[in-house]
Structures are given as C-alpha cells and as structure tokens.
C-alpha positions in Angstrom: -43.4 -55.2 -34.5 -44.9 -57.8 -31.7 -43.5 -55.9 -29.0 -44.8 -52.4 -30.1 -48.3 -54.3 -30.4 -48.1 -55.9 -26.9 -46.9 -52.0 -25.8 -49.8 -50.7 -27.4 -52.1 -53.3 -26.0 -51.0 -52.5 -22.3 -51.3 -48.9 -22.7 -55.2 -49.1 -23.6 -55.9 -51.9 -21.0 -54.0 -49.2 -18.2 -56.2 -46.4 -19.7 -59.2 -48.5 -19.3 -58.5 -49.8 -16.1 -57.8 -45.8 -15.0 -61.1 -45.2 -16.2 -62.9 -48.0 -14.5 -61.3 -46.6 -11.2 -62.2 -43.6 -11.7 -66.2 -44.5 -12.0 -65.8 -47.0 -8.8 -64.7 -44.6 -7.0 -67.5 -42.1 -8.1 -69.7 -45.0 -7.2 -68.2 -45.4 -3.9 -66.4 -48.4 -4.5 -63.2 -48.1 -2.5 -61.5 -51.6 -2.5 -62.2 -51.6 -6.5 -60.4 -48.2 -6.9 -57.8 -49.0 -4.7 -57.2 -52.0 -6.0 -57.2 -50.7 -9.7 -55.2 -47.6 -8.6 -52.5 -49.9 -6.8 -52.3 -52.3 -10.2 -51.4 -48.9 -12.2 -48.8 -47.5 -9.7 -47.0 -51.1 -9.9 -47.1 -50.6 -14.2 -46.0 -46.7 -13.5 -49.5 -45.6 -15.7 -48.4 -41.9 -15.1 -52.1 -40.5 -15.7 -53.2 -42.5 -12.6 -52.0 -39.7 -10.7 -55.8 -38.0 -11.0 -57.4 -41.1 -9.2 -54.6 -41.6 -6.7 -55.3 -38.1 -5.9 -58.8 -38.3 -5.2 -57.7 -41.6 -3.1 -55.2 -39.7 -0.9 -58.1 -37.3 -0.2 -60.5 -39.6 0.4 -58.4 -41.1 2.7 -57.8 -37.6 4.8 -61.3 -37.5 5.1 -62.0 -40.7 6.3 -60.1 -40.2 9.0 -62.4 -38.1 11.8 -64.9 -41.3 11.2 -61.6 -43.5 12.0 -60.7 -41.5 15.1 -63.8 -41.7 16.3 -63.9 -45.3 16.1 -60.9 -46.1 18.0 -59.0 -47.2 14.3 -56.8 -44.8 14.1 -55.0 -45.2 17.4 -55.1 -49.0 16.4 -58.0 -49.9 17.8 -60.1 -52.8 16.4 -63.7 -50.9 16.4 -65.7 -50.6 13.2 -65.9 -47.3 11.6 -69.2 -46.2 13.2 -72.3 -45.1 11.6 -72.2 -41.6 13.9 -69.3 -40.5 12.3 -70.4 -41.6 8.5 -73.2 -39.8 8.9 -71.8 -36.6 10.3 -69.1 -36.6 7.4 -72.0 -37.3 4.7 -73.9 -33.9 6.6 -70.9 -31.5 6.4 -70.0 -32.9 3.1 -73.7 -32.6 1.6 -73.4 -29.0 3.1 -70.2 -28.0 1.8 -71.8 -28.7 -1.5 -75.2 -27.1 -1.1 -72.7 -23.9 0.0 -70.9 -24.5 -3.3 -74.1 -24.6 -5.3 -75.4 -21.3 -3.4 -71.6 -19.4 -4.1 -72.1 -20.3 -8.0 -75.7 -18.6 -7.7 -74.0 -15.6 -6.2 -71.0 -15.9 -8.4 -73.8 -15.4 -11.4 -75.6 -12.7 -9.8 -72.5 -10.8 -9.3 -71.5 -11.1 -13.0 -74.7 -9.9 -14.0 -74.8 -7.1 -11.7 -70.8 -6.3 -10.6 -72.1 -3.5 -8.2 -74.8 -5.4 -6.3 -74.7 -6.2 -2.6 -75.8 -9.2 -0.6 -78.9 -7.8 0.4 -80.0 -7.3 -3.5 -78.8 -11.1 -4.1 -81.3 -12.2 -1.1 -84.1 -10.1 -2.2 -84.3 -11.9 -5.7 -82.4 -15.2 -5.1 -84.6 -18.8 -4.4 -81.8 -19.9 -2.1 -82.7 -16.7 0.2 -86.7 -17.3 -0.2 -87.4 -19.9 2.3 -85.0 -19.1 5.3 -87.9 -17.7 7.4 -87.7 -15.2 9.8 -87.7 -11.4 9.7 -87.0 -9.2 6.6 -85.5 -5.6 6.7 -86.9 -2.6 4.8 -86.0 -3.5 1.3 -87.5 -7.2 1.8 -84.6 -9.1 2.1 -84.5 -11.7 4.7 -81.9 -10.8 7.9 -81.0 -14.5 8.5 -79.7 -14.5 5.1 -77.3 -11.3 5.6 -75.1 -12.8 7.9 -73.1 -15.6 9.2 -72.6 -18.9 6.5 -74.4 -16.5 4.1 -71.8 -13.8 4.1 -69.0 -15.7 4.4 -70.4 -17.4 1.1 -71.0 -13.9 -0.4 -67.0 -12.8 0.2 -66.1 -16.3 -1.4 -68.2 -15.5 -4.7 -67.0 -11.8 -5.0 -62.9 -12.9 -4.0 -62.8 -16.3 -4.9 -62.4 -19.8 -2.1 -59.1 -21.2 -1.2 -56.1 -21.7 -3.3 -58.2 -25.6 -4.1 -59.7 -25.3 -7.5 -63.2 -25.5 -7.6 -63.3 -28.8 -10.3 -61.0 -30.6 -7.6 -63.2 -29.2 -4.8 -66.4 -30.5 -6.0 -64.8 -34.1 -7.1 -63.6 -34.5 -3.5 -67.2 -33.8 -1.9 -69.0 -36.0 -4.3 -66.3 -38.7 -3.8 -66.8 -38.2 -0.1 -70.5 -38.2 0.3 -70.8 -41.2 -2.4 -68.4 -43.4 -0.5 -70.0 -42.4 2.7 -73.5 -43.4 1.7 -71.6 -46.7 0.2 -70.2 -47.2 3.8 -73.3 -47.0 5.7 -74.8 -49.4 3.8 -71.9 -52.1 4.9 -71.2 -54.4 7.4 -69.0 -52.8 10.2 -66.4 -55.1 9.4 -65.8 -53.8 5.7 -66.2 -50.3 6.4 -62.7 -50.9 8.9 -61.2 -53.0 6.5 -61.8 -50.3 3.7 -60.5 -47.7 6.0 -57.5 -48.9 7.2 -56.5 -50.6 3.7 -57.2 -47.3 1.6 -54.6 -45.6 4.6 -52.2 -48.6 4.0 -51.9 -47.9 0.4 -52.0 -44.0 0.7 -48.1 -44.2 0.6 -47.8 -45.5 -2.6 -50.4 -43.5 -4.1 -49.0 -40.8 -2.6 -45.6 -41.2 -4.0 -47.2 -41.5 -7.7 -49.1 -38.4 -7.4 -45.5 -36.7 -6.3 -44.2 -38.1 -9.5 -46.5 -37.6 -12.1 -49.0 -34.7 -10.5 -48.6 -31.2 -12.4 -47.3 -28.5 -10.3 -50.4 -26.3 -11.0 -52.8 -29.4 -9.6 -51.2 -30.1 -7.0 -52.8 -29.0 -3.3 -50.7 -26.5 -1.6 -49.7 -27.8 1.3 -48.4 -30.8 2.1 -49.7 -31.6 5.5 -52.4 -33.1 4.5 -50.5 -35.7 2.8 -48.2 -36.5 5.3 -51.3 -37.0 8.1 -53.3 -39.3 5.0 -49.7 -41.4 5.2 -49.6 -41.6 8.8 -46.2 -39.4 9.2 -46.0 -37.0 11.7 -44.0 -33.6 11.2 -44.7 -30.0 10.4 -43.5 -27.6 7.5 -41.2 -26.2 9.2 -39.6 -30.0 9.9 -39.0 -32.7 7.7 -41.4 -35.7 8.6 -40.6 -38.5 10.7 -39.8 -41.1 8.0 -36.9 -43.6 8.0 -34.6 -42.1 5.3 -32.3 -45.4 5.9 -35.5 -47.5 5.3 -36.7 -45.3 2.3 -34.6 -42.3 1.7 -36.6 -41.3 -1.6 -40.1 -41.8 -0.3 -38.5 -39.2 2.9 -37.8 -36.6 0.6 -40.3 -36.5 -1.8 -43.1 -36.5 1.3 -40.8 -33.3 2.7 -40.8 -31.6 -0.7 -42.6 -28.6 -1.0 -44.5 -29.3 -4.3 -43.1 -31.9 -7.0 -41.0 -30.2 -10.1 -39.5 -31.4 -12.5 -36.0 -30.3 -10.8 -37.1 -32.0 -7.9 -38.2 -35.3 -8.7 -36.7 -36.3 -12.1 -33.9 -37.6 -10.5 -36.0 -39.5 -7.4 -38.7 -41.3 -10.1 -36.2 -44.4 -10.5 -35.7 -44.4 -6.5 -39.4 -44.1 -6.2 -40.6 -47.2 -8.0 -37.9 -49.3 -6.4 -38.8 -48.1 -2.6 -42.6 -47.8 -4.1 -42.2 -51.6 -4.9 -40.4 -52.7 -1.2 -42.6 -50.8 0.2 -45.6 -53.3 -0.9 -43.9 -56.0 0.1 -43.2 -54.8 3.5 -45.9 -55.7 6.8 -46.7 -52.5 8.6 -43.6 -50.7 8.2 -42.0 -49.0 10.9 -42.7 -45.3 9.9 -46.5 -46.1 9.5 -46.6 -47.8 13.2 -44.8 -44.4 14.6 -47.6 -42.2 12.7 -50.8 -43.7 13.7 -50.8 -47.4 13.1 -52.7 -46.5 10.3 -50.7 -48.5 8.0 -51.5 -51.7 10.1 -54.1 -53.8 8.5 
C-alpha cells in the first residue's frame, strides 16, 4: 500500500512538473523549462515528450541567432540582439500570416467559390494595404505575393506541420526572444548553449514516447538540433560504439512501436550515460553546440 501511495505521489509530482515546464516555456523561461524537462526525462515521465518536443523546436529556431554570434562555431560571443530581433520579427510576421490564413479559410468556408479578389474587397486585413485598387475595388497589393501564397495555403492546406503545433512553436519563439532581449548577454549565451547541449536527451525521450501522428515528418531538423551531421539518405555521424541506441534512433524516419519498443531500455541507459559525459565527441564533430 505504501509503495502504491508513493508511486501515485511520484506520478502526481511529475504531472505537475510537466505542466509547470510547459507554462515556463510559454513565459519565455528557457532555463526553468529545460531543467524541469530534463528531470522528467530522467524519471521516464512519458507525457513529457510534448514539452521536450517544444524545446527541441525552440533550439532549432534559436540557431540562426547563435550562428550570427559565432556561438554555433564554438565562439564565446553572446547571442546578439540583432539576431534575436530578426527572429522575433520573423516569428511575429509568420503569426500574423497564420491569422490572415484563418480569415481566408473562414471566408472560403462561407463562400466556396470565392476568389482572392473577393476576399480582399471585404476583409479588414486588406483594407490598409494602400496603393491602387482594381476596377472591382480590390487593393492590388493584396492580390499577389505573400497574399496569394496565404490564399493558396488557406485553400489547399499548409505543409505537413499541424496548425496547433505550428502556432505553439511560433508562440514559444516570440516569448523566448522577448525574454532574451531583456536578459544579460552572458545569460542569452548560456541559455542557447545549454538548450543545445540538452537536445540529444530531449530528442531521445521524444523518439521513445511521441505518437507517430504527432511527430514531425522530417528528421533533418532534429539531426541539426542535436549537432549531428548527415542527410536523409546517409546515416548521421553518431558514434555507434559510444551510443548505438541513440544512433539508431536518430537515423530512424519516424518513431513507431515496432522500431522503438526494443530500444527503450537501451535509450534509457544511453541517455543516462550521456548526461554524465562532458562534451560528447559526436557533438564536437557536429558544430560543438553541445559544449558548455
């Protein structure tokens, strides 16, 4: 009975920590979210794959800012404000595009035979574009370029990433970039470097527990996020002798029960070993993002 009560308390604690980690990330607290997520990974809390996936996506999004500062090449400069401002601007613009696409999609649902010109004549989004209007009163600027791309996305879908996942990714980037812009330069560098160093462990947990339907279609993003080189046609350069389970996991196209069931015990052991190793050789070869 005591053992059962202890197990229930541990499960409740992990569920609470998972919720707090997700909230911390949503508030831009990378350090807090990362530390809580790694604790959940150590304890094998399967539902933590969601916050781990968000942290992996964030690490990938932050790499342009790190590359601009020299951090990705082993430099010691802090992540610059220019890179963060560009990241924030791009993510904000993409979020606005998502809202425009939602408006277009709703218009198409109400008017299946409508054209982009029909939408541009009536939507508030297109009213302040300025410039000339055509003979029907539609703003010409809203009939081409990004507007046309958004219309096509509304009509035919937009890539393989689920909309909810895409919006969450953009929100995380926006909040973290805002928080980092107010932080000390040394703290920015530490947050980016420590998140990149944690990426292999976070990724291993995602591969073990994320449902196939929720997993991103391309593994290339995660190879780069972990500092692992390679392509879809070539296995990544991970030291199989040092970490064979993680090597196989990173080379997989998608985590399925058949592929991952036999690896879970090995992954747990290899992740624990990786946590104790300082600057693994595979990460040094892959851009040195894993070094602290």
